[in-house]
C-alpha positions as a printed NumPy array, in Angstrom:
array([[-12.347,  14.83 ,   3.618],
       [-11.258,  15.856,   0.147],
       [ -8.207,  14.005,  -1.103],
       [ -5.32 ,  15.887,  -2.671],
       [ -2.967,  13.758,  -4.73 ],
       [  0.444,  13.865,  -3.05 ],
       [  3.586,  14.897,  -4.856],
       [  5.683,  12.068,  -6.145],
       [  8.245,  14.011,  -8.132],
       [ 11.083,  16.296,  -7.132],
       [ 10.969,  18.445,  -4.046],
       [  8.331,  21.165,  -4.285],
       [  7.478,  20.282,  -7.891],
       [  4.003,  21.364,  -8.943],
       [  3.151,  22.888,  -5.568],
       [  3.207,  26.58 ,  -6.521],
       [ -0.539,  26.587,  -7.175],
       [ -1.479,  24.639,  -4.026],
       [ -3.445,  26.287,  -1.28 ],
       [ -2.233,  26.289,   2.305],
       [ -4.837,  23.643,   3.171],
       [ -3.665,  21.399,   0.332],
       [ -0.018,  21.779,   1.352],
       [ -0.835,  20.743,   4.917],
       [ -2.881,  17.795,   3.657],
       [ -0.026,  16.67 ,   1.394],
       [  2.3  ,  16.747,   4.407],
       [ -0.173,  14.536,   6.267],
       [ -0.618,  12.015,   3.429],
       [  3.125,  11.721,   2.818],
       [  3.953,  11.506,   6.519],
       [  1.604,   8.617,   7.273],
       [  2.736,   6.692,   4.187],
       [  6.351,   7.392,   5.306],
       [  7.264,   8.879,   1.917],
       [ 10.821,  10.019,   1.316],
       [ 11.305,  13.399,   2.964],
       [ 12.501,  15.007,  -0.274],
       [  9.063,  14.383,  -1.807],
       [  7.347,  16.65 ,   0.74 ],
       [  6.349,  20.159,  -0.464],
       [  9.052,  21.929,   1.572],
       [  9.365,  24.691,  -1.032],
       [  5.686,  25.529,  -0.674],
       [  6.086,  25.564,   3.115],
       [  9.121,  27.863,   2.805],
       [  7.093,  30.283,   0.699],
       [  4.31 ,  30.283,   3.27 ],
       [  6.78 ,  30.871,   6.097],
       [  8.26 ,  33.889,   4.308],
       [  4.861,  35.628,   4.401],
       [  4.193,  35.232,   8.132],
       [  5.694,  35.847,  11.559],
       [  3.616,  33.21 ,  13.36 ],
       [  4.119,  29.474,  13.856],
       [  0.545,  28.638,  12.827],
       [  1.327,  26.537,   9.753],
       [  4.079,  24.586,  11.573],
       [  1.632,  23.886,  14.401],
       [ -1.061,  22.782,  11.944],
       [  1.361,  20.391,  10.232],
       [  2.441,  19.017,  13.607],
       [ -1.196,  18.434,  14.618],
       [ -1.904,  16.658,  11.319],
       [  1.156,  14.409,  11.651],
       [  3.019,  13.576,  14.883],
       [  0.223,  14.776,  17.189],
       [ -2.616,  13.294,  15.138],
       [ -4.662,  10.433,  16.73 ],
       [ -3.551,   8.096,  13.91 ],
       [  0.105,   8.66 ,  14.866],
       [ -0.625,   8.111,  18.549],
       [ -2.32 ,   4.775,  17.804],
       [ -0.415,   3.547,  14.724],
       [  2.885,   5.468,  14.549],
       [  5.467,   5.457,  11.746],
       [  8.95 ,   4.343,  12.787],
       [ 10.836,   6.375,  15.39 ],
       [ 13.678,   7.004,  12.946],
       [ 11.258,   8.417,  10.404],
       [  9.48 ,  10.671,  12.928],
       [ 12.845,  11.88 ,  14.236],
       [ 14.003,  12.895,  10.747],
       [ 10.676,  14.541,   9.944],
       [ 10.609,  16.571,  13.17 ],
       [ 14.221,  17.637,  12.695],
       [ 13.342,  18.986,   9.24 ],
       [ 10.238,  20.718,  10.576],
       [ 12.294,  22.374,  13.335],
       [ 14.716,  23.721,  10.707],
       [ 11.755,  25.381,   9.003],
       [ 10.438,  26.794,  12.273],
       [ 13.819,  28.3  ,  13.093],
       [ 13.553,  30.348,   9.882],
       [ 10.634,  32.183,  11.48 ],
       [ 11.021,  35.272,  13.646],
       [  8.523,  33.702,  16.032],
       [  8.439,  32.489,  19.603],
       [  9.906,  29.006,  20.181],
       [  7.313,  26.256,  19.712],
       [  7.779,  24.139,  22.83 ],
       [  5.461,  21.365,  21.665],
       [  7.654,  20.828,  18.573],
       [ 10.8  ,  20.285,  20.657],
       [  8.879,  18.137,  23.144],
       [  7.741,  15.888,  20.284],
       [ 11.341,  15.505,  19.099],
       [ 12.517,  14.831,  22.654],
       [ 10.011,  11.984,  23.   ],
       [ 11.142,  10.181,  19.84 ],
       [ 14.837,  10.684,  20.662],
       [ 14.373,   9.059,  24.07 ],
       [ 12.175,   6.19 ,  22.853],
       [ 13.571,   2.822,  21.772],
       [ 13.12 ,   1.739,  18.135],
       [ 11.046,  -1.39 ,  17.499],
       [ 11.164,  -3.872,  14.634],
       [  7.589,  -3.01 ,  13.688],
       [  6.059,   0.302,  12.602],
       [  2.909,   1.455,  10.826],
       [  2.217,   2.896,   7.416],
       [ -1.161,   4.52 ,   6.947],
       [ -2.741,   5.05 ,   3.553],
       [ -5.598,   7.533,   3.187],
       [ -8.345,   6.481,   0.789],
       [-10.151,   9.036,  -1.415],
       [-13.031,   8.886,   1.081],
       [-10.665,  10.054,   3.817],
       [-10.73 ,   6.636,   5.535],
       [ -7.397,   5.448,   6.866],
       [ -5.847,   2.011,   6.285],
       [ -3.124,   1.486,   8.91 ],
       [ -0.844,  -1.495,   8.343],
       [  1.743,  -2.929,  10.693],
       [  4.95 ,  -3.398,   8.684],
       [  8.492,  -4.417,   9.474],
       [ 11.05 ,  -1.617,   9.519],
       [ 13.462,  -3.796,   7.497],
       [ 12.558,  -4.584,   3.861],
       [ 13.675,  -8.18 ,   4.279],
       [ 12.942,  -9.725,   7.651],
       [ 12.698, -13.277,   8.987],
       [ 13.563, -14.678,   5.562],
       [ 10.705, -12.983,   3.697],
       [  9.906,  -9.791,   1.772],
       [  6.227, -10.159,   2.67 ],
       [  6.274,  -7.953,   5.779],
       [  6.28 ,  -4.655,   3.851],
       [  4.072,  -3.109,   1.142],
       [  5.533,  -2.949,  -2.395],
       [  4.723,  -0.587,  -5.29 ],
       [  2.654,  -3.027,  -7.349],
       [  0.326,  -3.594,  -4.375],
       [ -0.269,   0.167,  -4.225],
       [ -0.926,   0.245,  -7.978],
       [ -3.291,  -2.753,  -7.818],
       [ -5.144,  -1.069,  -4.94 ],
       [ -5.554,   2.106,  -7.013],
       [ -6.803,   0.043,  -9.958],
       [ -9.284,  -1.725,  -7.656],
       [-10.637,   1.622,  -6.43 ],
       [-11.416,   2.558, -10.055],
       [-12.858,  -0.855, -10.976],
       [-15.12 ,  -1.804,  -8.081],
       [-17.617,  -3.304, -10.567],
       [-15.157,  -6.14 , -11.274],
       [-15.483,  -7.351,  -7.689],
       [-19.245,  -6.876,  -7.246],
       [-20.875, -10.04 ,  -5.825],
       [-17.698, -12.031,  -6.495],
       [-15.551, -14.427,  -4.492],
       [-12.035, -13.016,  -4.76 ],
       [ -8.787, -14.892,  -4.112],
       [ -5.593, -12.913,  -3.642],
       [ -2.284, -14.738,  -4.083],
       [  0.666, -13.562,  -1.994],
       [ -1.351, -11.099,   0.089],
       [  1.632, -10.061,   2.201],
       [  0.506,  -7.667,   4.925],
       [ -2.838,  -7.075,   3.235],
       [ -3.072,  -3.605,   1.657],
       [ -4.75 ,  -4.58 ,  -1.624],
       [ -7.293,  -6.901,  -0.044],
       [ -8.205,  -4.436,   2.682],
       [ -8.71 ,  -1.679,   0.085],
       [-10.89 ,  -3.987,  -2.046],
       [-12.966,  -5.023,   0.976],
       [-13.4  ,  -1.401,   2.057],
       [-14.441,  -0.177,  -1.403],
       [-16.285,  -3.015,  -3.193],
       [-19.546,  -4.925,  -2.693],
       [-18.083,  -8.394,  -2.948],
       [-19.354, -11.693,  -1.567],
       [-16.154, -13.142,  -0.145],
       [-12.466, -12.203,  -0.031],
       [ -9.786, -14.825,   0.507],
       [ -6.364, -13.527,   1.536],
       [ -3.544, -16.044,   1.085],
       [  0.163, -16.474,   1.757],
       [  2.476, -19.259,   2.888],
       [  4.933, -17.718,   5.375],
       [  3.744, -18.162,   8.982],
       [  4.998, -14.791,  10.211],
       [  3.371, -13.037,   7.24 ],
       [  0.086, -14.868,   7.844],
       [  0.004, -13.734,  11.481],
       [  0.797, -10.126,  10.563],
       [ -1.84 , -10.313,   7.825],
       [ -4.473, -11.513,  10.298],
       [ -3.572,  -8.711,  12.712],
       [ -3.897,  -6.077,   9.978],
       [ -7.242,  -7.479,   8.821],
       [ -8.531,  -7.341,  12.407],
       [ -7.244,  -3.78 ,  12.797],
       [ -8.665,  -2.516,   9.477],
       [-11.815,  -4.531,   8.804],
       [-13.364,  -5.294,  12.196],
       [-16.492,  -3.172,  12.803],
       [-16.027,  -1.565,   9.376],
       [-19.373,  -0.391,   7.983],
       [-18.222,  -0.656,   4.375],
       [-17.18 ,  -4.28 ,   4.787],
       [-20.104,  -6.689,   4.509],
       [-18.16 ,  -9.431,   2.732],
       [-17.034, -12.68 ,   4.27 ],
       [-13.265, -12.542,   4.843],
       [-10.839, -15.394,   5.492],
       [ -7.116, -16.134,   5.401],
       [ -5.773, -19.263,   3.691],
       [ -2.339, -20.772,   4.022],
       [ -1.62 , -21.455,   0.368],
       [  1.593, -23.206,  -0.617],
       [  1.759, -22.824,  -4.404],
       [  3.745, -26.036,  -4.843],
       [  1.72 , -28.262,  -2.564],
       [ -1.837, -26.914,  -2.755],
       [ -4.377, -29.734,  -3.091],
       [ -7.202, -29.992,  -5.624],
       [ -9.576, -30.18 ,  -2.666],
       [ -8.367, -26.798,  -1.358],
       [ -8.76 , -25.183,  -4.795],
       [-12.258, -26.643,  -5.217],
       [-13.209, -25.311,  -1.793],
       [-11.968, -21.797,  -2.667],
       [-14.019, -21.552,  -5.905],
       [-12.941, -17.987,  -6.733],
       [-14.551, -15.941,  -9.537],
       [-11.739, -13.384,  -9.533],
       [ -8.04 , -13.877,  -8.738],
       [ -5.609, -11.016,  -8.136],
       [ -1.956, -10.735,  -7.157],
       [  0.693,  -8.033,  -6.847],
       [  4.474,  -8.325,  -6.972],
       [  4.52 , -12.124,  -7.12 ],
       [  6.836, -12.284, -10.179],
       [ 10.216, -11.465,  -8.66 ],
       [ 12.012, -14.788,  -8.21 ],
       [ 12.807, -17.053, -11.206],
       [ 12.722, -20.072,  -8.898],
       [  8.995, -19.708,  -8.112],
       [  7.701, -18.778, -11.584],
       [  7.043, -22.355, -12.699],
       [  4.964, -23.268,  -9.636],
       [  3.083, -19.934,  -9.832],
       [  2.126, -20.627, -13.468],
       [  1.092, -24.196, -12.639],
       [ -1.14 , -22.846,  -9.867],
       [ -2.675, -20.226, -12.188],
       [ -3.37 , -22.95 , -14.758],
       [ -5.099, -25.093, -12.141],
       [ -7.141, -22.155, -10.852],
       [ -8.214, -21.18 , -14.369],
       [ -9.26 , -24.734, -15.212],
       [-10.821, -25.917, -11.954],
       [-14.125, -24.23 , -12.868],
       [-15.236, -25.779, -16.155],
       [-18.356, -23.706, -16.778],
       [-16.92 , -20.272, -16.026],
       [-13.194, -19.592, -15.908],
       [-12.195, -17.02 , -13.272],
       [-10.741, -13.633, -14.173],
       [ -7.044, -13.319, -13.256],
       [ -5.27 ,  -9.964, -12.829],
       [ -1.596,  -9.637, -11.89 ],
       [  0.286,  -6.382, -11.235],
       [  4.08 ,  -6.496, -11.318],
       [  6.931,  -4.104, -10.751],
       [  9.326,  -5.076, -13.554],
       [ 12.64 ,  -4.972, -11.711],
       [ 14.324,  -7.582, -13.885],
       [ 12.988,  -7.743, -17.476],
       [ 14.486, -11.219, -17.969],
       [ 12.569, -12.621, -14.997],
       [  9.353, -11.007, -16.206],
       [  9.845, -12.315, -19.756],
       [ 10.453, -15.768, -18.29 ],
       [  7.075, -15.522, -16.537],
       [  5.306, -14.635, -19.795],
       [  7.013, -17.515, -21.644],
       [  5.936, -19.941, -18.898],
       [  2.355, -18.711, -19.309],
       [  2.55 , -19.357, -23.052],
       [  3.99 , -22.853, -22.576],
       [  1.152, -23.626, -20.145],
       [ -1.401, -22.621, -22.785],
       [ -2.358, -19.438, -20.95 ],
       [ -2.813, -16.184, -22.818],
       [ -2.474, -12.681, -21.452],
       [ -3.229,  -9.11 , -22.379],
       [ -1.496,  -6.016, -20.999],
       [ -3.988,  -3.623, -19.416],
       [ -3.029,  -0.182, -20.65 ],
       [ -5.803,   1.968, -19.172],
       [ -4.343,   4.767, -17.078],
       [ -4.884,   4.519, -13.334],
       [ -5.123,   7.66 , -11.223],
       [ -2.49 ,   7.853,  -8.516],
       [ -4.001,   7.928,  -5.037],
       [ -1.129,   6.891,  -2.791],
       [  2.281,   8.595,  -2.464],
       [  4.905,   6.33 ,  -4.019],
       [  7.392,   6.487,  -6.853],
       [  5.807,   5.553, -10.16 ],
       [  9.069,   5.927, -12.055],
       [  9.421,   2.129, -11.792],
       [  7.844,   0.091, -14.585],
       [  4.613,  -1.371, -13.246],
       [  2.641,  -3.589, -15.604],
       [ -0.754,  -5.157, -15.109],
       [ -1.95 ,  -8.114, -17.142],
       [ -5.123, -10.142, -17.422],
       [ -4.539, -13.878, -17.857],
       [ -7.034, -16.193, -19.5  ],
       [ -7.33 , -19.652, -21.083]])
């Protein structure tokens, strides 16, 4: 399955040269990742509709989205599917074609169904493999932000896909794994020895375990040992850190709260110094929402005797999300 990078700019931008097949695929990629509807290539669809009197392309989009086996097993939220189908029906009504009963039946089903707290987002890898994650509909739920996927985790996953050599034959520890996207992508794409997911919130840990089971069980590309650790940054013991013995440490979107920066830096210092012979490699990706908070993190690193370098290599965008936000990735070392 050839991957077509989805649009992440304004509606219809850059789609004039896309083939019909690419337009349909972009609809599929954006739909399963529950991208904002205005980022779909509606303009390209409108142009296609103006050249035909059949409902073929609408039917193909429907089969690749709401009627696809992924949607039947791991569906996006009802609200999202309802809005998407409503927009698709508007496009179909522009056609001088027979009514498409299956389109209205699909809308009828989601209108009658009852919304749940949990939904799925599915990310398609360049290989065509799907990573379906159970997420909470609300961004903040049960006192945590860890039940949804954030931009820096998508960026770190894309970086990992381009740098599989960094993880080869390594034991990898991920801090603040959340619902597991980055770790699952690394496990699916790299020949590592062991991957340790970690978090501290009980609800997040359970959701994380469920997603790992859903995405990594019976996965041919995953030969690594995988485990989940409850890791409280403030109270982690030396014994637990010695047992982990990671060669590579990664984290995404963990620098967002000034109150946890000090204990995060203390933990990083301990992790970097617990292996005397060979210090582990540490990579952290952050969405810089508040420059003051991020600067505070860098100053804490300096005060702890830890150095860092900003990684400026460009990373190809694989997943549909807004890269307008400032996302920075650093490597930390002693």
